[in-house]
N, C-alpha and C positions, 0 to 999 in steps of 0.2 A: 896313249894307245899302247906303247911298249909295255908299261906296267901292267895293263890289263891282260895282255898276251902272256906275260910271265906268270901272272896270278892264275890264269886259266890252265896253263901248262902244269903248274904245281898241283892244282886240284885234280886235273884230269888223270895224271899218272896213278895216284892212289885209287881213283875210281876204277881204272882199267885193272889194276891189281886185285881190287876187292871183287869186282865182277868175275874176273878170270878165276880167282881163288875159290869163290863160291861154286862156280860151275865145275871146276876140276875136283873139288872135294865132294860135291854131290855125285859126280860120275864115279869116283873111286869108292865112295861109300856104297853106292848101289852095286858096283862090281863085287866088293867084298861081301856084301850081304848075299849076293847070288852064288858066289863061288867059294867063299871061305867058311871056316868053322871058328867062330869067335872064341869059344871055350878051349878048343884044342890049341889053336894058334896063339891065343892070349897067354896060355900057360907056358908055352915055349918061349914067348917073348919075355915074360917076367923072370924066367929061369936064366936068361942070358944077362950078363953084367951090363953090356951096352944097351940091351933092350930096356932094362930097368932105368939106366941113365936117361934114355930117350923119353920114357914115360914121366920121370920126375921133371925133366926139362920142359916137356909139353905142359904138364899141369901147373908148374910154376908160372909159365907164360900165360896160361889161361886164367890163373888166379890174379895175376897182375892186370890183365885185360879186364877181368870182372871188377877189380877195384876201381879202374877208370870208369866203368859203366855205373857203379854205385855212386861215385863222386859226381858224375855228369847228369844223371837222371834225378829229377825232382821227386818223382813218385817212387818211393822205396819199394812198393810192391812190384811195380814194373821193373825196377832195377834188379830186384831179387829174382824175378822170373827170367829176365835176360841172362843173369849170371848162372842160374841153374841150367838153362838151356845151353849156354856156352860150355859149361863144365861137362855136360852130357854129350853134346854133339860137336864140340871142338871148334876148330878155326873156320869151319863152314859157317857157323853162326856168328863168329867174330867178323867175318867178311860181310855178312848180312847186316850186322849192327853198324859197321863202318858205312855201308851204303845208306842206311837209315839216317845216320848222323850227318853225312854230307848233304843229304837231301834237306834235312831240317836246317842246316847251317846257311843255306842259300848263298854260298860263296865266301862266308866269313870263317876264317881259320880259328878265330877266337871262339866263335859260337860252336864250331865243330868240336873243339877240345872241351869247352865248358858247358855246352848245352844252353838252356835258358838261364843258367846261373851267370852267364857272361853279361847279362843286363844289370846284374846287381853289383858288379865289381867296379 
């Protein structure tokens, strides 16, 4: 019984973070679309050294996450679609993919990380 409780706690924390992250990102993106000017503010952001560092850091992380998606998904078309959406919409989609992966894993961390490929190892 204790092992089950620990396993559920381990799984529930990433789910809370993923749900919260998705909702926070969705809210802030809607706010930015309503009140910001992407072209003007984006130009200012890339003109700043730390703005550029932040963007490079963000996209490196998104590329690494997309690599995990490509390795995890059996269907390469679906993997490519997820990867493109993640690169376009950022961590909001990463959170959504994590929720999808946890749902498919049915409590198995191995299946969460490897997807259906976990059955072949």
